[in-house]
BAKOL-676396 format. One record per residue (C-alpha): x, z, y. Coordinates in nm, 3 decimals. Each point is the difference from the previous one (the first is absolute). Layout:
BEGIN
         x         z         y
         X         Z         Y
...
//
This chain:
BEGIN
         x         z         y
     0.867     1.746    -1.384
    -0.067     0.375    -0.037
    -0.323     0.081    -0.184
    -0.273     0.162     0.208
    -0.107     0.352    -0.102
    -0.300    -0.005     0.233
    -0.192    -0.330    -0.016
    -0.204    -0.082     0.308
    -0.338    -0.159     0.063
     0.076    -0.265     0.264
    -0.269    -0.183     0.194
     0.153    -0.331     0.105
    -0.182    -0.178     0.283
     0.073    -0.368     0.052
    -0.182    -0.286     0.172
     0.039    -0.222    -0.307
     0.063     0.051    -0.370
    -0.171    -0.287    -0.182
     0.122    -0.303     0.199
     0.338    -0.172     0.012
     0.097     0.159     0.334
     0.314     0.200     0.064
    -0.190     0.329     0.042
    -0.152    -0.051    -0.343
     0.339    -0.063    -0.161
     0.141     0.317     0.157
    -0.298     0.211    -0.107
     0.004    -0.135    -0.357
     0.371     0.070    -0.035
    -0.032     0.350     0.144
    -0.285     0.089    -0.235
     0.191    -0.128    -0.304
     0.324     0.182     0.067
    -0.141     0.322     0.141
    -0.213     0.027    -0.313
     0.306    -0.068    -0.215
     0.160     0.293     0.184
    -0.283     0.223    -0.122
    -0.248    -0.005     0.288
    -0.360    -0.121     0.007
    -0.072    -0.257     0.270
    -0.354    -0.069     0.122
    -0.005    -0.322     0.203
    -0.263    -0.081     0.259
     0.021    -0.349     0.155
    -0.211     0.053     0.309
    -0.031    -0.367     0.098
    -0.119    -0.091    -0.350
    -0.196     0.304    -0.126
    -0.320     0.158     0.127
    -0.033     0.290    -0.243
     0.001     0.351     0.149
     0.340     0.162     0.032
    -0.109     0.365    -0.008
     0.073     0.067    -0.367
     0.346    -0.159     0.008
     0.086     0.184     0.320
    -0.113     0.332    -0.146
     0.226    -0.046    -0.305
     0.314    -0.091     0.195
     0.306     0.218     0.054
     0.154    -0.263     0.231
    -0.145    -0.289     0.198
     0.232    -0.297     0.044
    -0.116    -0.291     0.216
     0.150    -0.346     0.043
    -0.034    -0.179     0.338
    -0.043     0.253     0.280
    -0.226    -0.191     0.238
    -0.248    -0.119    -0.263
    -0.010     0.346    -0.157
    -0.064     0.161     0.339
    -0.294    -0.232     0.062
    -0.139     0.069    -0.347
     0.035     0.378     0.026
    -0.164     0.002     0.343
    -0.284    -0.233    -0.098
    -0.094     0.205    -0.305
     0.067     0.340     0.152
     0.237     0.109    -0.275
     0.140     0.351     0.020
     0.337     0.003    -0.175
     0.110     0.358    -0.063
     0.281    -0.081    -0.242
     0.355    -0.091     0.106
    -0.006    -0.359     0.128
     0.278    -0.256    -0.046
    -0.022    -0.330     0.187
     0.198    -0.314    -0.082
     0.047    -0.258     0.272
     0.066    -0.364    -0.081
     0.084    -0.305     0.206
    -0.339    -0.051     0.165
    -0.013     0.355     0.138
     0.347    -0.027     0.150
     0.031    -0.363     0.104
    -0.356    -0.064     0.122
    -0.225     0.305     0.035
     0.259     0.217     0.176
     0.003    -0.250     0.289
    -0.379     0.003     0.049
    -0.109     0.292     0.220
    -0.333     0.063    -0.174
     0.143    -0.032    -0.351
     0.292     0.224     0.090
    -0.245     0.267     0.116
    -0.186    -0.031    -0.330
     0.327     0.056    -0.185
     0.107     0.295     0.214
    -0.279     0.244    -0.077
     0.048    -0.044    -0.376
     0.378     0.027     0.028
    -0.046     0.332     0.179
    -0.192     0.132    -0.301
     0.244    -0.129    -0.262
     0.266     0.212    -0.164
     0.233    -0.296    -0.045
     0.037    -0.369     0.079
     0.206    -0.228    -0.221
     0.139    -0.340     0.094
     0.195    -0.252    -0.204
     0.302    -0.056     0.225
     0.216     0.169     0.261
    -0.097    -0.276     0.245
    -0.368     0.088    -0.052
     0.076     0.368     0.063
     0.163    -0.080     0.333
    -0.296    -0.216     0.105
    -0.249     0.273    -0.089
     0.201     0.256     0.198
    -0.002    -0.225     0.305
    -0.378     0.017    -0.006
    -0.032     0.361    -0.115
     0.320     0.194     0.084
    -0.162     0.328    -0.106
    -0.009    -0.124    -0.362
     0.374     0.043    -0.057
    -0.038     0.299    -0.235
    -0.271    -0.169    -0.206
     0.147    -0.345    -0.071
     0.177    -0.072    -0.328
     0.148    -0.332    -0.113
    -0.090    -0.082    -0.362
     0.082    -0.362    -0.091
    -0.258    -0.192    -0.199
     0.064    -0.022    -0.371
    -0.051    -0.321    -0.191
    -0.150    -0.078    -0.335
    -0.145    -0.321    -0.138
    -0.290     0.124    -0.212
    -0.052    -0.121    -0.353
    -0.346    -0.096    -0.113
    -0.218    -0.290    -0.101
     0.096    -0.273     0.248
    -0.227    -0.278     0.115
     0.166    -0.339    -0.020
     0.091    -0.148     0.341
    -0.222    -0.291     0.099
     0.315    -0.200     0.058
     0.375     0.040     0.042
     0.141    -0.320     0.150
     0.314    -0.149    -0.150
     0.302    -0.061     0.220
     0.314     0.152     0.146
     0.056     0.207     0.203
    -0.315     0.200    -0.072
    -0.084     0.237     0.286
    -0.257     0.277    -0.047
    -0.164     0.157     0.305
    -0.241     0.282    -0.097
    -0.197     0.082     0.316
    -0.350     0.055     0.125
    -0.115    -0.285     0.221
     0.012     0.169     0.340
     0.200    -0.063     0.318
     0.257     0.280    -0.040
     0.123    -0.156    -0.326
     0.091    -0.323     0.187
     0.003    -0.197    -0.325
     0.074    -0.334     0.171
     0.316     0.132     0.170
     0.248    -0.205    -0.204
    -0.223    -0.297    -0.083
     0.103    -0.220     0.292
     0.370     0.046    -0.071
    -0.054    -0.069    -0.371
    -0.186    -0.322     0.074
     0.273    -0.113     0.241
     0.257     0.056    -0.276
    -0.205    -0.119    -0.296
     0.274    -0.247    -0.097
     0.215     0.303    -0.089
    -0.278     0.139    -0.223
    -0.171    -0.301    -0.160
    -0.163     0.212    -0.271
    -0.110     0.283     0.231
    -0.307     0.210    -0.083
    -0.124     0.283     0.222
    -0.284     0.204    -0.149
    -0.193     0.254     0.207
    -0.193     0.259    -0.203
    -0.241     0.227     0.181
    -0.344     0.083     0.127
    -0.166    -0.194     0.280
    -0.034     0.263     0.273
    -0.018    -0.210     0.318
    -0.221    -0.306     0.033
     0.237    -0.194     0.227
     0.302     0.063    -0.224
    -0.207    -0.103    -0.303
    -0.095    -0.327     0.172
     0.363    -0.066     0.086
     0.100     0.061    -0.362
    -0.251    -0.259    -0.117
     0.132    -0.245     0.260
     0.360     0.056    -0.112
    -0.094    -0.049    -0.365
    -0.158    -0.333     0.087
     0.298    -0.117     0.206
     0.304     0.130    -0.190
     0.040    -0.075    -0.372
     0.242     0.292    -0.041
    -0.229     0.268     0.152
    -0.259     0.176    -0.218
    -0.223     0.305     0.020
    -0.117     0.208    -0.296
    -0.281     0.257     0.037
     0.094     0.365    -0.057
     0.043     0.123    -0.355
     0.012     0.342    -0.164
     0.334     0.178     0.013
     0.031    -0.036    -0.377
     0.003    -0.377     0.052
     0.268    -0.018     0.272
     0.292     0.007    -0.245
    -0.064    -0.364    -0.092
     0.039    -0.102     0.364
     0.326     0.191     0.047
     0.139    -0.150    -0.321
    -0.095    -0.347     0.128
     0.179     0.051     0.333
     0.361    -0.068     0.093
    -0.042     0.206     0.318
    -0.259     0.244     0.134
    -0.066    -0.027     0.375
    -0.122     0.224     0.278
    -0.066    -0.161     0.339
    -0.193     0.284     0.166
     0.034     0.076     0.369
     0.008     0.369    -0.097
    -0.006     0.196    -0.325
    -0.027     0.351    -0.136
     0.200    -0.041    -0.319
    -0.090    -0.322    -0.185
    -0.109     0.069    -0.357
    -0.002    -0.371    -0.084
     0.374    -0.024     0.065
     0.072     0.311    -0.208
    -0.212    -0.129    -0.288
     0.192    -0.326    -0.002
     0.333     0.177     0.033
    -0.060     0.236    -0.293
    -0.058    -0.313    -0.211
     0.325    -0.153     0.122
    -0.135    -0.240     0.263
     0.204    -0.021     0.323
    -0.188     0.086     0.319
     0.017    -0.207     0.318
    -0.169     0.184     0.284
    -0.053    -0.027     0.371
     0.189     0.265     0.191
    -0.220     0.299     0.085
     0.020     0.375    -0.053
    -0.179     0.008    -0.333
     0.198    -0.286    -0.151
     0.328     0.138     0.133
    -0.069     0.326    -0.183
     0.041    -0.166    -0.341
     0.212    -0.313     0.045
     0.375    -0.020     0.043
     0.086    -0.363     0.070
     0.217    -0.153    -0.268
    -0.047     0.295    -0.234
    -0.363     0.001    -0.114
    -0.145    -0.274     0.219
     0.022    -0.121     0.360
    -0.155     0.075     0.335
    -0.057    -0.286     0.243
    -0.089    -0.007     0.369
    -0.114    -0.362     0.035
    -0.151    -0.275    -0.216
     0.322    -0.198     0.038
     0.207     0.290    -0.133
    -0.239     0.029    -0.293
     0.054    -0.364    -0.094
     0.378     0.041     0.002
    -0.016     0.315    -0.214
    -0.237    -0.161    -0.249
     0.219    -0.310    -0.028
     0.316     0.204    -0.058
    -0.170     0.220    -0.260
    -0.146    -0.288    -0.199
     0.329    -0.194     0.005
     0.206     0.286    -0.145
    -0.114     0.125    -0.342
     0.262     0.275    -0.011
    -0.114     0.133     0.337
    -0.362    -0.017    -0.113
     0.066     0.199    -0.318
     0.202     0.261     0.187
    -0.269     0.058     0.261
    -0.277    -0.001    -0.263
     0.187     0.271    -0.189
     0.054     0.195     0.320
    -0.371    -0.017     0.080
    -0.097     0.147    -0.336
     0.263     0.276     0.010
    -0.100     0.102     0.353
    -0.373     0.021    -0.076
     0.052     0.202    -0.318
     0.245     0.241     0.162
    -0.166     0.069     0.334
    -0.372    -0.056    -0.062
    -0.069     0.170    -0.333
    -0.361     0.122    -0.050
     0.106     0.329    -0.160
     0.211     0.086     0.305
    -0.291    -0.082     0.232
    -0.237     0.221    -0.202
     0.254     0.284    -0.003
     0.043    -0.011     0.377
    -0.375     0.006     0.062
    -0.039     0.285    -0.248
     0.261     0.202     0.190
    -0.180    -0.076     0.327
    -0.337     0.107    -0.141
     0.152     0.325    -0.131
     0.160     0.076     0.338
    -0.340    -0.024     0.171
    -0.167     0.232    -0.252
     0.252     0.283     0.031
//
């Protein structure tokens, strides 16, 4: 990456920074690698912090905000006046949920009109945004998410069940993640996977889903849930897993799959725009369109060690080549500079 001659003070607004949520992972990664590129990043997690923002805002050369709808509500509620160039980054919730709610879409629109640029993770996301806001065509830029698995002092997992195949599903417990999608098909075919273990890792975000998780744990010996852990502790879970799963109805660009892939864990993911943006079936993982198709793919993968090693290697090579943090930081730096000219 080219060294920066003019370091910037960047105010990074995000709903979450200190929890195990996807927004937090993105914000933590961006801070780390933008600072390695020579900038200073001041993070404000507006759903977690109550301290005044005036001083940080005054210092900033650029304001970069993650999650358009939540940021719009925050800015409006606190009457913030952002005079600096504003970059917005839209993830899966903005595009797949909020864009289809009239009131939330209106909340997004007024902030988008004030922004200098909007970034999205995939071409599919760009097309969806432009369906809702055709006038944004000159402002939208696709910058794929980078991936890193941070080093640090890990906390030991409470448990990592023994068995094979070991399926890891990192996901918040909420309806859009559809974490039970393949469970019925797995139970119907349990004779093909006598040592099966499926471990869900994530925060309880919906009471009904949480109750269903507890019910499944009680009924199925191969189904387990682990509370969320710090990002520095996730490596142990990926190293435990034979496969990392994504069963979401919709996605932005799933960081959990990329984190597994960069560590050489094949990804099996439900077909949707976000998952399609990173997975090429048979090369670095597989996409599936039904629980039955998932079972067949899993069975074939676990029966063929040569196939498994080839796809595991392909997953790692893909993630390193196309989702490198230095490239992500360089592209955002170029975008910031273009708005300040």
